[in-house]
C-alpha positions in Angstrom: -36.0 205.7 150.4 -37.7 208.2 152.4 -37.3 211.9 152.9 -38.6 215.0 154.7 -38.0 218.8 154.5 -37.8 221.4 157.1 -37.0 225.1 157.1 -34.3 226.5 159.3 -33.8 230.2 160.3 -31.2 232.3 162.3 -32.6 235.7 163.2 -31.5 238.6 164.9 -30.2 242.3 164.2 -26.9 241.1 162.6 -28.7 239.2 159.7 -31.2 241.7 158.7 -29.1 242.0 155.4 -29.7 238.3 154.7 -25.9 237.8 154.9 -24.1 235.4 157.4 -20.4 235.3 158.3 -19.2 232.0 156.6 -17.3 231.2 159.9 -20.5 231.0 161.7 -22.7 229.2 158.8 -20.1 226.7 157.9 -19.8 224.8 161.3 -23.5 225.0 162.0 -24.3 223.6 158.5 -21.8 220.7 159.2 -23.5 220.3 162.5 -26.7 219.9 161.0 -25.6 217.0 158.8 -23.9 215.6 161.9 -26.9 215.8 163.9 -29.1 214.0 161.4 -26.5 211.3 160.5 -25.8 210.7 164.2 -29.5 210.4 164.9 -29.9 207.9 162.1 -27.0 205.8 163.4 -28.4 205.9 166.8 -31.9 204.7 165.7 -31.3 202.5 162.7 -27.6 201.2 163.1 -26.0 200.3 159.8 -29.4 199.6 158.3 -29.9 203.0 156.8 -27.9 206.0 155.8 -29.1 209.7 155.5 -27.8 212.7 153.1 -28.6 216.1 154.4 -29.0 218.8 151.4 -29.2 222.3 151.5 -31.6 224.3 149.3 -29.6 227.1 148.8 -32.3 228.8 146.4 -34.4 229.4 149.5 -32.2 231.8 151.3 -33.9 235.0 151.6 -33.2 238.5 152.9 -34.6 239.8 156.5 -33.0 236.8 158.3 -30.8 234.0 157.3 -33.0 231.0 156.4 -32.8 227.9 154.0 -34.3 224.5 153.8 -32.7 221.1 154.2 -34.0 217.9 153.0 -32.9 214.7 154.7 -32.7 211.8 152.3 -32.6 208.2 153.6 -31.4 205.2 151.8 -31.9 201.7 153.0 -28.5 199.8 153.3 -29.3 196.0 153.3 -26.4 193.5 154.2 -27.3 190.6 151.6 -27.2 188.1 154.8 -29.6 190.3 156.5 -32.4 191.0 154.1 -34.9 188.5 155.7 -34.4 190.2 158.9 -35.0 193.6 157.7 -38.7 192.8 156.4 -39.6 192.6 160.2 -37.4 195.2 161.8 -38.6 198.7 162.1 -36.7 201.5 160.4 -37.2 205.3 161.7 -37.7 207.1 158.5 -36.2 210.5 157.6 -39.4 212.3 159.0 -39.4 210.3 162.1 -35.6 210.9 162.6 -36.5 214.7 162.5 -39.4 214.3 164.7 -37.4 212.4 167.3 -34.7 215.4 167.0 -37.7 217.8 167.9 -38.5 218.9 164.4 -41.8 217.4 164.1 -44.1 219.8 165.4 -47.9 219.0 166.7 -46.7 219.4 170.3 -44.1 216.5 169.9 -41.5 216.2 172.5 -38.2 215.6 171.0 -34.4 215.8 171.6 -34.3 220.0 171.4 -37.2 220.1 173.8 -36.0 217.7 176.2 -32.5 219.9 176.4 -34.5 223.0 176.8 -36.9 221.5 179.5 -33.8 220.1 181.5 -32.4 223.6 181.6 -28.9 222.3 182.0 -29.6 220.1 184.8 -28.6 216.2 184.4 -31.5 213.5 185.1 -31.6 212.2 188.7 -33.8 209.4 187.9 -34.6 207.5 184.5 -37.3 204.9 184.6 -38.5 202.8 181.9 -42.5 203.0 181.3 -43.6 200.7 178.6 -42.4 202.2 175.2 -41.5 205.5 177.0 -39.0 206.7 179.6 -39.9 208.7 182.3 -37.2 211.4 183.5 -36.9 213.2 186.9 -34.7 215.9 187.9 -33.3 216.7 191.2 -36.1 219.2 192.1 -38.8 216.6 191.5 -40.0 217.8 187.9 -40.6 214.8 185.6 -41.4 214.5 182.0 -42.0 211.3 179.8 -40.8 210.9 176.4 -40.6 208.1 174.0 -37.6 205.9 174.0 -35.9 207.0 170.7 -36.1 210.7 172.2 -34.2 209.5 175.1 -31.6 207.4 173.3 -30.6 210.3 171.3 -30.3 212.3 174.5 -28.1 209.5 175.8 -25.9 209.5 172.7 -23.3 212.1 173.5 -22.2 212.8 169.8 -25.9 213.6 168.7 -26.1 216.2 171.7 -22.6 217.8 170.8 -24.1 218.3 167.2 -26.9 219.8 168.4 -25.1 222.1 170.6 -23.0 223.1 167.3 -26.3 223.6 165.5 -27.3 226.4 167.7 -23.9 227.8 168.3 -24.3 230.7 166.2 -26.4 232.1 169.0 -23.1 232.6 170.7 -22.5 235.7 168.6 -23.9 239.2 169.3 -27.0 240.0 167.0 -27.9 236.4 166.3 -30.5 235.6 168.8 -33.1 232.8 167.6 -32.5 229.3 165.9 -36.1 228.6 164.4 -37.3 225.4 162.5 -40.3 225.6 160.5 -42.5 223.3 158.4 -42.9 225.8 155.4 -42.0 229.3 154.5 -45.7 230.7 154.0 -47.4 228.8 156.8 -44.3 229.5 159.1 -45.4 226.5 161.7 -42.8 226.7 164.2 -41.5 223.2 165.1 -38.5 224.2 167.3 -37.2 227.2 168.5 -34.2 227.9 170.5 -33.2 231.4 172.1 -29.7 232.8 172.8 -30.6 232.5 176.5 -31.1 229.1 176.1 -27.6 228.1 174.6 -26.0 227.2 177.9 -28.6 224.4 178.2 -26.9 222.8 175.3 -23.5 223.3 176.3 -24.2 221.7 179.6 -26.1 218.8 178.2 -23.1 218.0 175.9 -20.8 217.8 178.8 -19.5 214.3 179.5 -20.1 212.6 183.1 -16.2 213.2 183.4 -16.2 216.8 182.4 -19.2 217.7 184.9 -17.3 215.7 187.9 -19.9 212.9 188.0 -17.7 209.7 188.5 -18.5 206.5 186.8 -17.8 203.5 189.1 -18.4 199.8 189.1 -20.9 198.7 191.6 -19.4 196.2 194.2 -21.6 193.6 192.5 -19.5 191.1 190.4 -20.2 190.9 186.6 -22.5 188.2 185.9 -22.3 185.7 182.8 -25.5 183.6 182.0 -26.5 181.6 179.5 -29.7 183.1 177.7 -31.8 182.3 174.6 -32.7 185.8 173.1 -34.3 186.6 169.9 -32.2 189.0 167.2 -34.2 192.3 166.7 -31.3 194.0 164.9 -27.9 192.7 163.9 -24.8 194.7 163.4 -22.1 193.6 161.0 -19.4 196.2 161.4 -18.1 198.8 164.2 -18.6 197.7 167.5 -20.8 194.7 166.6 -23.6 196.2 168.8 -26.5 193.9 168.5 -30.2 194.7 169.5 -31.6 191.4 170.9 -34.9 190.4 173.0 -35.8 188.3 175.8 -38.9 187.3 173.7 -42.8 187.7 174.2 -44.8 190.7 174.1 -43.4 192.0 177.3 -39.8 190.7 176.9 -37.0 193.4 177.4 -35.2 194.7 174.5 -31.7 195.8 175.0 -28.3 196.3 173.0 -25.2 194.0 173.7 -21.9 194.2 172.0 -20.9 190.9 170.1 -17.5 189.8 171.3 -17.4 186.4 170.0 -14.6 186.6 167.4 -15.3 182.8 166.2 -18.8 184.0 165.4 -17.8 187.2 164.0 -15.5 185.2 161.7 -18.6 183.0 160.6 -20.5 186.2 159.9 -17.6 187.4 157.7 -17.3 183.9 155.6 -21.1 184.0 155.0 -21.6 180.9 157.2 -24.4 182.7 159.2 -27.7 184.2 157.6 -30.5 185.7 159.6 -34.1 185.8 159.4 -37.2 186.9 161.0 -37.7 185.0 164.6 -34.3 183.8 164.8 -33.1 182.7 168.1 -29.5 182.5 169.8 -28.4 180.6 172.6 -25.7 182.9 174.1 -23.4 183.3 177.1 -24.2 187.0 178.3 -21.7 188.9 180.3 -23.4 192.2 182.1 -21.9 194.7 184.0 -23.5 197.3 186.0 -22.3 200.8 186.7 -23.4 204.0 188.3 -23.2 206.8 185.9 -24.5 209.5 188.3 -26.3 209.6 191.5 -29.5 207.2 191.4 -28.7 206.5 187.9 -27.5 202.9 186.9 -26.4 201.7 183.5 -26.2 198.0 182.6 -23.7 197.2 179.6 -24.3 193.8 178.0 -21.6 191.4 176.0 -22.3 188.4 173.9 -19.3 186.4 174.9 -20.3 183.2 173.3 -22.6 182.1 170.6 -23.6 178.5 171.5 -26.3 178.0 169.1 -28.1 179.8 166.3 -31.3 178.5 165.7 -33.3 179.5 162.5 -37.0 180.3 163.1 -39.0 177.0 162.4 -35.7 174.7 162.1 -36.6 173.0 165.3 -37.8 173.5 168.9 -35.1 174.8 171.1 -34.4 173.6 174.5 -34.2 176.6 177.0 -31.4 176.4 179.6 -32.4 174.2 182.7 -32.8 176.4 185.8 -30.3 176.2 188.6 -31.3 174.9 192.0 
């Protein structure tokens, strides 16, 4: 279990009495919980859950501020315990950092949305463990992969928009996150004039007029050998897999092999560190914005599950 605390302030002339309309506060508080839970789900899948707790006794007059505590609990599926020993879980503190509440000059989701100023990325280029983002005017910024993943997760961006939504109301001018009440180190700050950036970022590609079209290249189905990085046993069964090796690509693929799902449900399959799968992988590439490609992967068939150290795996032969 891990936990982390930050202080949140809504400030402006309408809040000098220390009171805030419950119709404004209620949805914002729910959105804070949704933001943290969505970020945890995006970063950790079903391996961990979080609870967001409000410390009501910290409310003080002059503005409306309070602290929240994010408590994280590891949820370990019995048949995936060995795998969890090697997989990295983003802690409560790291989740807040990736959201932009980490301080120390860290560039999180909140800072990225502000930097984009309502624009959509024109180019997104992987650069090691980071992502280089370029806009239409040629400006660029580099963020760590988890931050970009949060930005690409629409429900997380919508939750961020709702957290700062009280800025729509006259007399509420600033949303601020600090590390403490005494030191008042500012971790993130959003002004009322920056609210449109969050509303624009939360628009879907369909809403902002960007069409999603499948490229004139047929989908491919190839036999591959991959290493399990993080399995998923519920929802869309979206697995994180790797092509192996220090520089091997790590990506997500949705498991659609119903027979293998059944074997998992019946506890016939167990996973440990270093396990490999021989699979048929279907890949489809789409255009999601001008100059921005997205490739979706599906595991259509699991041909073989090789437990680490069981025996040497023969790779598929290359076609001539």
